[in-house]
Structures are given as C-alpha cells and as structure tokens.
N, C-alpha and C positions, 0 to 999 in steps of 0.2 A: 534337918531339911532346910535347904536354902530358900530364899524368897522367890527366886526364879522357878524353882521346882514346884513350890506351892501354887504359883500362877498357872503353870502348865497343867497341874492336876485339877485345879478349879475350872480351867478352860475345857479340858477333856470331859469332866463331869457335866458341864453345861451342854456341851455338844452331844453327849450321850443322852441327856434328858430330852433335848430337842428331837433327836433321832427317834427315840422310843415314843415320844408324843406323836410324831408324824406317823409312825408305824401303827399306833393304836387308832388314830383317826382313819387311816386308810383301811385298816381291818374292820372297823366299825361301820364304815359307809359302803364297803363292797358288798353287793348282794350275796347273801348266804354267810357273810363273814361276821355279821353282828350277833348271831345267835350264840357263838362260843363265848362272847363277852357278856352275855345277858342283856345286851342292848337290842332294841327292836331293829329289824332289817327294814331299811327305807323301801317304800313302794317304788317300783320302776316307773320312771316318767316317760319312758320310750314305749310307744305302742307299735305293735307290728303293723307294717303298712298294709292297707287294703289292696287286694289284687282282683283283677278281673278274673272271673271264672274261666276255665278253658272254653266253655260254650260261648261266653261273651267275647272272648278273644277271637274265636273262630268266626263268629258272626261279624265282628268288626273287620277282620281281614277279608271276608267274602264281600261285604258291602263296599269296602274301599276298592277292592280289585274289580268288582262289577262296574264301578264308576271310573275305572282307568287310573286309579290313584295308588301309588306305592308308598308304604309306610307301616307304622305300628301304632298301637294304642295301649296305654297302660294307666293305672291309677296312681295318683300321688296327692296327698293332703286334700282329700275330697274333691279332686280335680281329675277329670278324664283328659289325659294329654295325648295328643296325636303328634308324632314326628313323621313328617311326610317329605317326599322328594318329588320335585317337578323336573323332569328331564326336558331340557330345552331342545326343541326341534324346529324345523323351518315352519311347520304349520302350528306349532305351539310355543311361541316365544316366551321369554321370561315374564312378560306382562300378564300371562295367563295364570301364573302361579297362585295369585290370591283366590282364584275360583275354587281351588282345592279346599280352602277354608269353609266355604259354604257347603261343599260335599261333606266335610268332616262334621259340621254342625248338624246336618241331616242324619249322619250316622250316629252321632251322640244321642239325638232325640229318639231314633229308632231303637238304640240299645236300651235307653231308659224305658221306653214303652214295652220292650221285650223282657223287662224284669231285671236287667243288669243294674246293680245298685252300688252305692258308695261314692257318688259324685253329684255335686251341685253346680259345678262349673266345668267349662271345656276350654282348654288351652291348645292352640294349634301352632306348631312350628313347621314352616315349609322352607326347604332349601332348594335353590335351583342348582342344577348340575348340567354340565356339558355346554354351557354357554360361554361367551367371551367374558361377560360380567357375572359375578356370583352374588346372589341376594339371599337374605333370610327374612321371611315374612312371619310376623307373629300376629295372631288373632285370638281373641278370648271373649267368651260370653257366658252369662249365667243360663243354666238349663231352664230356669223358670221363664226367662225372656224368650228363649227359643220356643218353649211350649206355648206361651201367650201369643207369639206370632203365628204359630201353626194353627192355633184355635181361632185366629182372627181377632183377638183381643188387643193386639199390638201391630200397627201397620209397619210396612217395610222400612220407611224412613225413620220411625221411632226405634226400630230394632237396630238399624245401622248406627244411630247415635249412641246406643248402649254398648255396641261391640267395641272392644279395645283393639286397636290396629296400629301396627307400625312396620316399616320396612327398613332393613339394615343392609347396606352394601358390605360384602365381606372382602377382606383383603385377599390379594393373590398369594400371600405367604401362607402356606399350609404347613403345619407341624409334621 
C-alpha cells in the first residue's frame, strides 16, 4: 500500500469516526432516542404555551366588541396580549387609537376578575387602518398595577408613569 493510499484510509476512518460520534450525540439528545442507548432522555425545556380558555376568549371578544374595539386576545409568556385595530374615520382620527389601550386594560382586569388565569402582564398593540398615515401603538402594564389603580391604591398619574407606551409610524411599503 502506498503512502497516499494510507493517508486516504486514515482520513476516511477519521471522517467515519466523527460522523458516528455526531450521530450518537444526536440520537442521545433527541427525546425518546436516549433510551435505546441506555442514556437518560433529557427533560423537555419547552413548555406548552398557556391558552385562554374558550370562555375567556369569548368574554374578551364580547367586551372588546361592546366597547367598539376590533381585535383579538391571546396568552404568551404569562402576558395577555391584545392585537387591536383602530379604523380611522372622520370622527375617530388616528390620535384616538391610544384610547383602545385603556379599554384593553379594563378588559384584562375584568378577565382576571372572572377567573381567567395565566397572565400577570398585559401588552397591547394597536394599528391604525384606513388613514393617510399608519401608526402602531404599543402599551403595556402589570395586572397588579391595574388592580391597585382600580382599588384606589394607585392614582391615575402613578399608573400612567408605570405604563410602558410608545408610538411607531409605519412605512407605506407593505409586503
């Protein structure tokens, strides 16, 4: 066997060893794959996301609709998120959009009081539609702060200081 042939065999053996090592690592770390090797199967780090119950989703939709607000509510990472739409009209200009945040805060508190669980924070995204300029309004607050305000333990100016709030102008380019 020539020197060049020996190098090729050594290189192929090394590549084969690396390939088999990677294959064993993948098989050992894949859920359910570890048991065939006698290794413990790692616990899943991913938790199923919490969801609003159908009753809570229906209550949210009804309360938003009764307030003249269009959108949806869902849970993500212990946060009740509202995605809302403000349709710009002559009597409801784009500047009216942030008022929907206070409606959503009231709905979040009402849902919490009604036994809907899984959230400590409320995030609200409001997008304006049908206006010359498009905006996205983001507001967020802790449910404990909303509850303290409702109970009279936190005045309105203190609550406003704790609310996270920003407005973003959206480009005209839509994908």
